[in-house]
C-alpha distance (Angstrom), angle and dihedral (degrees) to the residues before:
residue distance angle dihedral
M1 . . .
V2 3.81 . .
I3 3.82 121.8 .
K4 3.80 107.5 -130.3
D5 3.82 101.9 -171.2
F6 3.79 144.9 -7.4
Q7 3.79 91.9 -93.3
Q8 3.79 90.0 62.0
L9 3.79 89.9 47.5
V10 3.82 91.4 49.2
K11 3.81 91.4 49.8
M12 3.81 90.6 50.6
V13 3.79 93.2 51.8
S14 3.81 94.3 42.9
N15 3.80 89.1 58.9
F16 3.80 93.0 59.9
K17 3.82 110.4 115.7
E18 3.81 94.1 -136.3
K19 3.78 121.8 44.6
K20 3.77 116.5 -133.9
K21 3.77 120.1 -123.3
V22 3.79 116.6 -124.9
V23 3.79 119.2 -161.8
V24 3.79 111.2 -151.5
V25 3.83 114.5 -149.8
A26 3.82 115.6 -143.0
A27 3.78 89.6 -0.2
H28 3.82 93.3 -179.0
D29 3.81 91.3 106.7
E30 3.81 123.3 105.1
H31 3.81 98.0 -146.5
T32 3.82 91.5 48.1
L33 3.81 91.9 50.9
E34 3.81 91.4 46.8
A35 3.81 89.2 55.3
I36 3.78 96.5 45.1
F37 3.82 93.5 47.7
K38 3.81 89.9 47.8
A39 3.80 87.0 56.2
K40 3.82 90.1 45.9
G41 3.78 90.4 50.2
D42 3.80 89.7 51.3
N43 3.81 88.1 56.5
L44 3.81 92.3 -114.5
V45 3.81 105.6 118.3
E46 3.79 147.3 4.4
P47 3.84 111.4 -131.3
I48 3.77 131.4 -140.4
L49 3.79 111.3 -164.3
V50 3.80 119.8 -149.3
G51 3.79 119.4 -176.4
D52 3.80 142.9 60.9
K53 3.81 100.5 -7.1
G54 3.81 94.7 -160.4
R55 3.78 93.0 53.8
I56 3.82 91.9 41.8
Q57 3.80 92.0 52.5
E58 3.79 91.3 47.9
I59 3.79 90.6 55.6
L60 3.81 92.1 44.6
D61 3.79 91.8 52.1
K62 3.81 92.6 46.1
N63 3.82 92.3 53.9
G64 3.80 98.6 35.5
F65 3.80 93.9 -115.3
C66 3.80 117.6 157.2
I67 3.80 128.2 -156.6
A68 3.81 135.6 155.5
E69 3.78 112.6 -91.0
E70 3.81 91.7 -125.0
S71 3.81 88.8 60.6
I72 3.83 90.7 67.2
I73 3.80 115.4 77.5
N74 3.78 114.5 -166.3
I75 3.84 109.1 -134.9
P76 3.83 108.6 137.7
D77 3.83 94.1 -177.9
E78 3.80 106.8 88.5
R79 3.81 96.9 -149.2
E80 3.80 91.5 49.0
A81 3.79 88.3 49.0
A82 3.80 89.4 55.6
Y83 3.79 92.2 53.5
K84 3.82 90.2 47.7
A85 3.79 89.8 54.0
V86 3.79 91.0 51.3
E87 3.78 89.2 49.0
L88 3.80 90.8 54.1
I89 3.81 90.6 51.6
N90 3.79 91.8 49.7
E91 3.79 90.7 49.7
N92 3.83 90.9 50.9
K93 3.81 90.5 -117.9
A94 3.80 92.0 120.1
D95 3.80 134.7 27.4
F96 3.81 104.6 -158.2
I97 3.76 140.1 24.2
M98 3.82 122.0 -135.4
K99 3.78 122.9 -164.5
G100 3.79 117.2 -123.7
K101 3.80 129.1 166.6
I102 3.81 95.6 -22.0
Q103 3.80 134.5 104.5
T104 3.81 112.4 -99.8
A105 3.82 91.0 -126.7
D106 3.82 91.8 55.0
L107 3.80 91.6 50.3
L108 3.77 93.8 46.9
K109 3.80 91.6 48.1
A110 3.78 88.7 64.1
V111 3.80 93.7 41.8
V112 3.81 94.9 53.9
D113 3.82 97.2 35.7
K114 3.83 106.3 139.3
E115 3.81 93.5 -135.7
K116 3.81 105.9 29.2
G117 3.78 104.0 20.4
I118 3.80 132.0 100.2
R119 3.77 100.7 -107.6
T120 3.80 113.2 158.5
G121 3.79 101.1 -163.7
R122 3.79 92.6 -100.2
L123 3.79 133.6 80.2
M124 3.83 114.4 -70.4
T125 3.79 112.7 -139.4
H126 3.78 142.0 174.8
F127 3.81 120.1 -107.2
A128 3.82 127.1 -176.8
F129 3.79 136.3 176.8
L130 3.82 117.7 -141.8
E131 3.80 125.1 -162.7
I132 3.81 112.4 -153.6
P133 3.82 113.2 -168.9
T134 3.80 93.7 -145.5
Y135 3.85 95.5 46.7
H136 3.80 125.2 80.8
K137 3.82 99.3 -130.7
L138 3.79 143.8 19.5
V139 3.81 118.2 -78.6
V140 3.80 125.1 -146.4
I141 3.81 124.9 -147.4
T142 3.79 124.9 -165.5
D143 3.00 140.8 -153.7
G144 3.79 102.1 17.9
G145 3.77 101.9 160.7
M146 3.81 117.1 -25.0
V147 3.81 98.7 84.5
M148 3.78 107.7 35.3
Y149 3.81 101.3 -179.8
P150 3.82 106.6 18.1
T151 3.77 123.7 -165.5
F152 3.78 119.4 -136.5
E153 3.81 91.0 -95.4
Q154 3.80 90.3 50.3
K155 3.78 90.3 50.3
K156 3.79 87.9 55.1
G157 3.80 88.3 52.5
I158 3.81 92.4 48.3
V159 3.77 91.5 53.4
Q160 3.82 93.0 44.6
N161 3.79 92.1 51.6
A162 3.79 92.1 51.5
V163 3.79 92.6 47.2
D164 3.81 91.3 48.9
V165 3.82 91.2 53.0
L166 3.80 92.2 49.6
L167 3.80 92.5 47.2
S168 3.79 89.5 52.1
L169 3.81 88.6 54.2
G170 3.79 92.3 54.7
Y171 3.79 103.2 -93.4
E172 3.81 108.7 146.7
K173 3.81 99.5 -158.8
P174 3.83 114.9 2.9
K175 3.81 115.7 -150.1
V176 3.80 114.8 -132.6
A177 3.79 126.6 -160.5
V178 3.81 116.6 -168.1
L179 3.80 106.4 -152.4
A180 3.80 129.4 -149.8
A181 3.80 134.9 159.9
V182 3.81 93.0 -94.1
E183 3.79 133.9 35.2
K184 3.81 99.5 -130.3
V185 3.80 132.1 64.9
N186 3.78 110.8 -95.5
P187 3.84 118.0 -178.7
K188 3.79 88.5 -149.3
M189 3.82 89.7 61.1
P190 3.80 109.5 60.9
E191 3.81 90.5 -167.2
T192 3.80 91.1 66.2
V193 3.80 92.1 47.8
D194 3.80 91.4 50.1
G195 3.79 90.7 48.0
Y196 3.80 90.8 52.8
E197 3.80 91.6 49.3
L198 3.79 91.8 49.6
K199 3.78 89.6 50.5
K200 3.83 91.4 51.8
M201 3.80 90.4 49.7
A202 3.81 91.2 53.1
I203 3.80 92.2 49.5
S204 3.81 96.4 47.3
């Protein structure tokens, strides 16, 4: 199976028997709440909002959004909110974290914290779906920001993580393109050498 567009992906997720819980960090942001309640309305997720409760409630009232009071956790400090979100994940009270009005670095600091974070024992990487109107299917990019200067072993981990996600979504044999600035192997460009080695590993 290959997912052709976001509508197909949304339909797949909406058919899940159990809705996943998404904890929104620093949820006192109108655009973030618009997005999460759109997902809730599409029967995709159940949100837990962590942030400045007064500001969150003001936005909810303004837009006519409704949520149980116990699903709003009042933690105005954004960094503390990030650690609370991680705590909820570790306690199996939430399944995903969504970024609200918080700097990415502050959110990731809580996520990768050696004592309180959600490390899994394997490399954590960024994964994103892109829908291109003129292309016949969704495209995945990885890694877009978690691992800035990956070693060869980390590149292997990045590819493996992406493949595992796609397999879990029903892809039978994901196709992987390892990109560099030029198309041919150049010993002076380590990225091309690593790309060639990754290709050989996939073939063997």
